GUKOL-126597 format. One line per 4 residues: number of its first residue (from 0); their letters; for each residue x, y, z of N, C-alpha, C. Coordinates in steps of 0.001 Angstrom, whole numbers, plus 500000, padded with zeros to 6 digits. Each point is the difference from the previous one (the first is absolute). Layout:
<sites>
NUM	a	X,Y,Z,X,Y,Z,X,Y,Z ~ ...;
</sites>
This chain:
<sites>
0	mkyq	530287,497593,524371,501004,499190,499252,500683,500388,498931 ~ 501392,499678,499877,500249,500661,498738,500132,499308,498890 ~ 500019,500047,498639,499191,499266,499047,501479,499154,499262 ~ 500047,498892,500045,500749,499489,499400,499829,499296,498434;
4	sriq	500581,500734,499397,499729,499474,498422,500476,498323,499769 ~ 499337,499401,499114,500381,498827,499617,501517,499822,499688 ~ 500624,498945,500360,501628,499650,499914,500411,500612,498413 ~ 498682,498891,499352,500441,500335,498553,498928,500346,499026;
8	fndq	500014,501161,499513,499240,500796,499071,500324,500929,498831 ~ 499471,500127,499024,500836,500373,498842,500111,501361,500288 ~ 501131,501134,499952,500022,501187,500284,500200,500607,498602 ~ 498609,500209,498949,500189,500202,498872,499772,501340,500251;
12	ykik	499898,500822,500882,499352,501317,499839,501228,501059,500642 ~ 501217,499145,500371,501132,500831,500076,499538,501552,500801 ~ 499360,499515,501283,499558,501100,500970,501517,500660,500515 ~ 500859,499576,500319,501391,500381,500718,500381,501291,498998;
16	eksi	499828,499559,498890,500789,500874,498688,498977,501073,499619 ~ 498403,500270,500579,499724,500925,499757,499645,501094,500858 ~ 499579,501572,499945,499237,500807,500395,499054,499958,500776 ~ 499334,500663,501379,498687,499856,499896,499254,499963,499174;
20	kqik	500097,501560,499227,499485,500079,498745,499174,499228,499259 ~ 501334,499309,499359,499763,499061,499157,499611,498367,500387 ~ 500310,499903,501241,498899,499035,500512,498711,500453,500039 ~ 499514,500855,500535,498497,500403,500087,499314,499964,498652;
24	kmin	500809,500503,499053,499367,500101,498061,499970,498112,499631 ~ 501005,499645,500451,499920,498295,499714,498892,499633,500523 ~ 499761,500086,501094,499026,499316,501031,498469,500439,499282 ~ 499962,501052,499835,498786,500647,499003,499730,499365,498660;
28	kiei	500896,499258,499400,500224,499587,498554,499752,498630,499889 ~ 500273,499428,501288,500160,498625,499797,499077,499144,500821 ~ 499528,498512,500112,499161,499320,500414,500789,499912,501566 ~ 499290,500200,501024,500596,499692,501116,500178,498435,500282;
32	nqnl	501095,499194,500460,499912,498987,500476,501289,499373,501012 ~ 499554,499086,500551,500700,499496,501350,502296,500547,499291 ~ 500103,499664,498834,501504,500275,499724,499879,501220,500425 ~ 499153,500717,499439,500891,501773,500132,499542,500138,501364;
36	idsl	499187,499717,501063,500005,499933,501327,501487,499732,500750 ~ 500243,499208,499665,501309,499220,500226,500727,500626,499839 ~ 500189,500682,499033,501251,500865,499578,500160,501261,500696 ~ 498582,500758,500274,499781,501266,500739,500442,499502,501543;
40	yyds	499716,499014,500605,500239,499895,501545,501951,499688,499716 ~ 500374,499246,499220,501423,499707,500164,500990,501266,499765 ~ 499271,501315,499504,500838,501182,499639,499840,500242,501516 ~ 501347,500799,500692,499651,500621,501187,499510,501595,500210;
44	rktt	499482,500273,499144,499729,501467,500240,498384,499983,500594 ~ 499954,500810,500845,498442,499985,500613,499097,500230,499290 ~ 500015,500972,498905,499154,500289,498896,499566,498743,499228 ~ 500970,499313,499879,499546,498579,499302,498950,498940,500788;
48	tkla	500808,499899,501188,498957,499452,500603,498652,500321,500382 ~ 499851,501400,500087,498403,500272,499544,499614,499874,499011 ~ 500591,500093,498876,499386,499873,498764,499601,498073,499761 ~ 500887,499289,500698,499904,498711,499980,498209,499652,501225;
52	qkce	500154,500702,500756,498763,499680,500642,498671,500399,499333 ~ 500047,500984,499380,498928,500500,498857,499470,499406,499185 ~ 501392,498998,499368,499782,499416,498629,499467,498652,500724 ~ 500378,499538,501188,499224,498960,500774,498946,499774,500120;
56	vklk	499141,501257,500593,498776,500221,500099,498971,499942,498642 ~ 500564,500619,499056,499575,499795,498334,500039,498800,499812 ~ 500827,499277,500376,500011,498480,498990,498984,499036,501183 ~ 499985,500249,501108,498990,499251,500681,498712,500481,499604;
60	ekek	499727,501117,499592,498777,500689,499360,499574,499438,498770 ~ 501223,499502,499181,500132,499561,498451,498971,498642,500319 ~ 501147,499299,500950,499606,498511,500170,498386,499608,500561 ~ 499849,501343,500803,498619,499514,500603,498949,499993,498798;
64	lakk	500108,500828,499346,499516,500639,498597,499856,499029,499198 ~ 501096,499006,499674,500003,498985,499005,499349,498964,500443 ~ 499811,499562,501795,499237,499112,500226,498511,500408,499882 ~ 499465,501046,500166,498896,500208,499515,499325,499653,498927;
68	mkry	501081,500527,498495,499779,499986,499098,499785,498544,499849 ~ 500666,498988,500558,499960,498618,499662,498889,499609,500385 ~ 499527,500287,501338,498566,499574,500539,498927,500408,499004 ~ 499802,501380,499587,499180,500466,499376,499797,499423,498513;
72	kvie	501096,499372,499622,500232,499650,498597,499613,498273,499934 ~ 499602,498822,501273,499871,499315,499727,498909,499057,498984 ~ 499040,500757,500221,498745,499857,499160,500251,499964,498909 ~ 500674,501463,499388,500164,500074,498436,500825,498892,499501;
76	neiy	501041,500056,500824,501148,499066,499679,499659,498650,499508 ~ 498975,499460,500788,499028,498526,499992,499496,499815,498374 ~ 499955,501157,499881,498589,500221,498912,500904,500163,498720 ~ 501080,500806,499603,501210,499799,499212,500385,498808,499920;
80	nkgy	500250,499605,500985,501002,498325,499769,498634,499160,499475 ~ 498721,499943,499763,499002,499189,499441,499981,500478,498677 ~ 500896,500785,499318,499809,500604,498873,499070,501045,499468 ~ 499577,500513,501029,499307,501445,499171,500741,501016,500095;
84	dniy	499901,500873,498695,500994,501605,500044,499005,500918,500246 ~ 498854,499874,500008,499456,501502,500452,498764,499526,501417 ~ 500414,500935,501236,499245,499604,500749,499449,501764,500545 ~ 498424,499699,499766,499203,501236,500687,499788,500392,501221;
88	gffs	500274,500895,500514,499183,500012,501419,499077,501188,500225 ~ 498565,499492,500781,498869,500913,499890,500097,500293,501426 ~ 499754,501059,500252,499907,500592,501537,498557,501120,500407 ~ 499476,500275,500910,499276,500776,500260,500059,500590,501411;
92	tgmy	499588,501319,499922,499912,501009,501185,498921,500605,499952 ~ 499689,500295,501175,498904,500875,500455,498904,499038,500300 ~ 500280,499251,500755,498548,498786,500338,499603,500643,501135 ~ 500410,500499,500826,499845,500832,501449,499402,501239,500056;
96	aaag	499825,500749,499117,500157,501319,499792,498232,499989,500076 ~ 499810,501326,500546,498384,500471,500119,499628,500695,498789 ~ 500833,500609,499289,500044,500998,498592,500960,499434,499002 ~ 499424,500245,498300,500718,500031,499274,500178,498723,499381;
100	pitt	500657,498940,498969,499960,499189,499277,500815,499068,500996 ~ 500216,498660,499725,500837,498929,499806,500645,499713,498880 ~ 501451,500398,500170,500962,500145,498835,500859,498535,499905 ~ 499262,499579,498278,500654,498650,499771,501377,500437,498913;
104	vvin	500923,499350,500321,501082,500010,499061,500702,498698,499641 ~ 500582,499924,498648,500782,498632,499634,501181,500751,499536 ~ 501376,499146,500256,501412,500530,499528,500567,498877,499543 ~ 500766,500135,499097,501315,499194,499700,500993,500425,500158;
108	igkf	501081,498914,500753,501144,500996,500184,501356,499273,499501 ~ 499574,498830,499420,501497,499312,499387,500623,499295,501141 ~ 500844,498831,499684,500402,498880,500947,501489,500810,500457 ~ 500525,501156,499337,500833,500726,500471,500049,500889,500462;
112	fnnd	498946,500567,500174,499590,501351,500899,500459,499804,501386 ~ 500768,501290,500749,500377,499840,501237,500059,501124,500735 ~ 499588,500266,500949,500065,501061,500718,499731,500000,501584 ~ 500880,500230,500396,500055,499333,501498,499419,501055,501052;
116	qisy	499583,500795,499757,499468,500984,500571,498275,499731,499850 ~ 499594,498914,499502,498742,499630,499797,499497,499177,501046 ~ 498759,500471,500484,499120,499158,501072,498455,500560,499925 ~ 499158,499230,501023,498496,500522,499462,500041,501670,500657;
120	synl	499036,500194,499221,499712,501563,500423,499592,500360,500973 ~ 499497,499080,500852,499852,500618,501350,501281,500157,501041 ~ 501197,499213,499637,501009,499867,500582,501095,501377,499848 ~ 499297,500824,498836,500860,501249,499591,499286,500924,500158;
124	tenk	500952,501116,500122,499179,501662,500323,499567,500401,498787 ~ 499109,501016,499820,499441,500571,498886,501224,500685,499287 ~ 500663,500601,500391,501294,500444,499050,500749,498860,499309 ~ 500320,499105,500638,500814,498464,499589,498844,499365,498702;
128	rkql	498975,500263,500389,498997,499029,499359,500296,501064,498443 ~ 500142,501198,500136,499529,501149,498958,501588,499716,499072 ~ 500820,499939,501014,501415,499693,498998,500281,498810,499381 ~ 499699,498732,500879,499624,498730,498992,499314,500010,498903;
132	fekl	498635,501023,499979,499362,499523,499244,500315,500573,498601 ~ 500800,501491,500258,500267,500567,498392,501130,498936,499575 ~ 500757,499273,501173,501059,498950,498955,499210,498998,499345 ~ 499231,499370,500814,498912,499119,499379,499682,500073,498944;
136	idnv	499142,501333,499733,498987,500134,498766,501334,499936,498880 ~ 501083,500551,500264,500877,499586,498710,500508,498940,499893 ~ 500257,498834,500562,500721,499052,499783,499164,498786,500067 ~ 498671,499661,500262,499175,498696,500010,499681,500165,498328;
140	nyfd	499820,498778,499662,499876,499589,498641,498278,500024,499661 ~ 499387,500189,500794,498738,500443,499514,498719,500176,501833 ~ 499136,500848,499680,499358,500089,501271,498527,500648,499461 ~ 499069,499759,500707,498450,500578,499668,499299,500315,501195;
144	iyhv	499195,500789,500224,499082,500098,501299,498599,500311,499324 ~ 499122,499595,500837,498658,500373,500151,499409,500113,501467 ~ 499572,501245,500293,499008,500449,500858,498719,499664,500442 ~ 499849,499176,500370,498420,499449,500386,499256,501115,501006;
148	nsqy	498943,500785,499256,499445,500614,500810,499347,499422,501273 ~ 499448,501374,500880,499158,499462,501321,498474,499601,499803 ~ 499443,500739,498601,498359,498987,499810,500321,498796,499756 ~ 501023,499333,499009,500165,498567,500057,500209,499103,501145;
152	idkn	500999,500549,500735,500505,499448,501370,498594,500033,500837 ~ 499233,500674,500085,498701,500549,500851,498854,499013,499689 ~ 500302,499712,498438,498922,498816,499315,500436,498504,500279 ~ 501425,499862,499600,500281,498921,499957,500638,499074,500989;
156	gikd	500926,500918,500729,500716,499957,500983,501399,499850,499985 ~ 501053,499842,500925,501534,500335,500038,500373,498742,499071 ~ 499698,499061,500185,500739,498531,499462,499684,500326,498187 ~ 498565,500521,499761,499694,499662,498582,500558,501281,499170;
160	aiky	500258,500739,500946,500865,501453,499563,501111,499869,499588 ~ 500754,499113,500902,501487,499574,499890,499992,499340,498354 ~ 499368,498716,500057,499935,499330,498603,499458,500689,498902 ~ 499317,500601,500016,499281,500852,498983,501332,501237,499637;
164	gynn	500547,500039,500729,500987,500958,499607,501268,499077,499580 ~ 500406,499215,500382,500673,498898,499414,499788,499694,498757 ~ 499050,499707,499718,498892,499393,498623,500746,500951,499085 ~ 499341,501180,500092,500248,501148,499239,501307,500308,499396;
168	lykk	501034,499777,500822,501396,499848,500084,500424,498848,499030 ~ 499933,498483,500435,500145,499098,499494,499872,499997,498625 ~ 498373,500369,499573,499597,500015,498683,501282,500921,498784 ~ 500331,500729,500694,500588,500768,498875,501722,499146,500036;
172	lkes	500094,499002,500617,501388,499520,499732,499878,498727,498824 ~ 501040,500237,499580,500208,498720,498923,499849,498900,500375 ~ 499264,499003,499775,500324,498449,500529,501279,499735,499632 ~ 500120,498664,500683,501550,499558,499583,500395,498582,500939;
176	ddsf	500446,498887,499512,500110,499051,500911,501415,499897,501288 ~ 500854,501268,499243,500714,500085,500877,500107,501185,500979 ~ 498465,500133,500301,499859,501362,500954,499620,499366,501160 ~ 500177,500474,501324,499308,499556,501381,499685,501124,500823;
180	yify	498867,499933,500447,499572,501322,500981,499931,499552,501442 ~ 500238,500933,500973,499801,500160,501169,499135,500824,500715 ~ 498950,499810,500379,499110,500700,500412,499870,500470,501499 ~ 499863,501531,500539,500050,500171,501501,498374,499695,500330;
184	rygl	499601,499357,500600,498902,499729,501059,498845,499115,499532 ~ 499592,500483,498529,499286,499406,498900,500640,499863,498922 ~ 499598,498587,499423,500370,499608,498442,499056,499752,499308 ~ 499874,499948,498225,499174,499773,499253,500041,498529,499720;
188	dien	498985,499720,499251,500096,498619,499622,500597,499690,498982 ~ 501129,499757,499789,501205,499966,498840,500702,498501,500665 ~ 500892,499546,499021,501379,499651,500070,500983,500195,500436 ~ 500894,499512,500629,501411,500618,500049,500202,501579,501160;
192	kkii	499408,499424,500957,499679,501166,501129,500275,499424,501018 ~ 500203,500911,501182,500685,499725,501392,499158,501274,500783 ~ 499270,499649,501143,499408,501317,500798,500961,500235,501078 ~ 500069,501354,500288,500879,500214,501244,498612,500834,501070;
196	istq	499729,499190,500950,498992,500613,500939,500466,500996,500550 ~ 501018,499993,500470,500837,501060,500987,501362,500797,499808 ~ 499939,500886,500270,501510,500795,499541,500890,499391,501294 ~ 499528,498962,500587,501288,499608,500924,500630,498901,499631;
200	kkvy	499419,499638,498816,500811,499245,499254,500659,500799,498617 ~ 501544,499839,500630,500730,501259,498923,499978,499413,498278 ~ 499663,500979,499179,500149,499614,498454,500349,501370,499458 ~ 501238,499777,499410,500688,501013,499660,498871,501225,498643;
204	ilat	499591,499202,499022,499046,500533,499168,498895,500849,500712 ~ 499455,499107,500876,498758,500920,500996,500365,500934,500874 ~ 501058,499981,500422,500935,500966,500625,499949,501432,499435 ~ 500282,499555,498565,500277,500862,499357,498730,501353,499236;
208	asii	499319,498700,499439,498639,500318,499514,499146,500782,501545 ~ 499929,499923,500866,499659,500712,501545,500730,501309,499745 ~ 501080,500106,499565,500285,501633,500169,499553,500606,498894 ~ 499803,499583,498672,499575,500685,498681,498497,500072,500573;
212	akcl	499099,499059,500693,498608,500029,500008,499506,501331,501211 ~ 501107,500168,500689,499744,500682,501503,500235,501380,499144 ~ 501121,499950,499442,500255,501536,499592,499036,500033,498821 ~ 499494,499705,499102,498700,500352,499083,498758,500514,500539;
216	rekm	499869,498810,501142,498566,500248,500522,500217,501389,501049 ~ 501144,500590,500510,499932,501240,500709,499993,500880,499016 ~ 500504,499793,498894,499711,501261,499066,498832,500283,499455 ~ 499228,498887,499671,498724,499922,500160,499063,500875,500858;
220	maql	500546,499841,501368,499223,500344,501212,500203,501540,499945 ~ 501235,500444,500010,500379,501358,499493,498961,500747,499093 ~ 499593,499591,498905,499044,500292,499226,498788,500322,500511 ~ 499962,498924,500835,498384,499829,500462,499775,501465,500908;
224	akqf	501192,500058,500799,499905,500866,500889,499802,501469,499504 ~ 500352,500154,498704,499852,501382,499621,498499,500241,499709 ~ 499284,498649,499457,498534,499604,499879,499420,500220,500991 ~ 499870,499794,501172,499756,499575,501411,500788,500721,500892;
228	pgfg	500013,501201,499898,501037,500809,501335,499613,499609,501173 ~ 500316,500027,500948,499768,500027,501203,500209,498695,500736 ~ 499861,498814,499221,500194,498803,500667,501288,499408,499970 ~ 500989,500670,499485,501568,499835,500450,500248,498836,499353;
232	fdnn	499456,499479,498674,500286,498976,499399,501478,500160,499812 ~ 500633,501250,499446,501549,499921,499778,500971,499984,500903 ~ 499696,499393,501370,500803,499617,500952,499068,498866,500639 ~ 499041,499704,500227,499484,498680,500768,499920,499003,498495;
236	hgyi	499727,500491,498819,500154,498811,499017,498442,499271,499833 ~ 499069,500383,500818,498664,499610,500073,500138,499099,501351 ~ 500752,499841,500763,500089,499034,501224,499320,501069,501356 ~ 499968,499163,500826,499218,500848,500882,501009,500573,501138;
240	tnkh	499754,501485,500294,501116,500594,500808,499138,500860,500951 ~ 500109,500912,500717,499290,500373,501190,498971,501306,499148 ~ 501434,500662,498986,499376,500894,499506,498949,499707,498830 ~ 500266,499037,499300,498781,499623,499153,498680,499397,500592;
244	rkyv	499962,499368,501306,499132,499743,500336,499068,501153,500572 ~ 500746,500816,500648,499210,501506,500069,499096,500621,499138 ~ 500847,499979,498762,499905,500694,499016,498476,499366,499450 ~ 500185,498536,500236,498683,499297,499500,498606,500278,500634;
248	knng	500501,499890,501461,498786,500113,500837,499566,501652,499714 ~ 500543,500683,499790,499392,501377,499633,499401,500175,498707 ~ 500697,499438,498629,499538,500416,498900,499438,498910,499382 ~ 500212,498627,500652,499403,499085,499255,500946,499470,499079;
252	fssv	499716,498873,499008,500993,499278,499185,499972,500664,498568 ~ 501069,499840,499429,500162,500471,498514,499394,498652,499348 ~ 499926,499946,498629,499508,499188,499008,501013,498725,499784 ~ 501526,500304,500324,501041,498830,499936,500065,499397,501621;
256	hrrs	499267,500404,500738,499865,499029,501416,499111,498786,499438 ~ 500712,499133,500747,499213,498813,500109,499127,499530,500748 ~ 498535,500105,499775,499098,499575,500755,500018,498408,500900 ~ 500797,499477,499173,500059,498631,500897,501132,499756,500810;
260	fdfe	500608,501201,500435,501223,499735,500791,498929,500820,501448 ~ 500358,498899,501284,499194,500039,500780,500596,501622,501004 ~ 499030,500906,499468,500142,501732,500531,499679,499943,501538 ~ 498939,499251,500475,499711,499952,500965,500463,499478,500974;
264	kkle	501019,499222,499681,500780,499520,501124,501468,500435,499994 ~ 500461,500319,498765,501521,500413,499972,499818,501848,500225 ~ 498678,500651,499719,500054,501565,500377,499471,500285,501442 ~ 499048,498631,500788,499659,500351,501171,498703,501086,499805;
268	fef	499327,499808,499397,498622,500812,499984,499069,499467,499065 ~ 498889,500488,500524,498674,499298,499704,499704,500719,498286 ~ 499538,499058,499165,499166,500816,499157,498624,500503,500128;
</sites>
């Protein structure tokens, strides 16, 4: 079906007066909107029609991301509207790994920080996570990290290990009445807090923190891979894979493996 441009639209771009080269250059410089698309379709050249179609795809993607951002920021906006100026997000990763630490992170990104590529780390490829990580590290207001080692996890359990990491991070923050704290999974015994128990609940600051936590834990596991070659920590990051399973069967555990992990069930062999 042939596109019908709106009867009335603001032809501010004067597409008919421009060459294709000039139009392409302009599209790369401006923000795509419906007026631009209508102007491109209104022109009779085939190339401008193709350009309009490409712009439509980009605009729909932009609108989709804008809706996602709105969903992700509902909780934070509610908190800011209550008068809090600072929101700190606490996140943990590595809970279900067989080796290596649980990595806890706290970040503050500010009210007006926006990056529509943000999503929880498990939704992103490793390369995309790394790209976003580099941008985030340079733009967040504050971040800190605490690795809880496997010995502590074995002795105290996952829940206490996460809270231990969070507490070490929290103690370094300046107490303030205008601060609010959002915790992933487990919270501390403090005021002005909200606990999000699942990543099914979309929270922008926690999604951002998940990327930082995941990338920093992977860097730690790459370092451990050099200390304990053969386990593949630089690739499996301490989680169970066939290669990891086979190496443990043949060579035993490293000192960073969690003895509390159910190896008998997960590795399918008897001790």
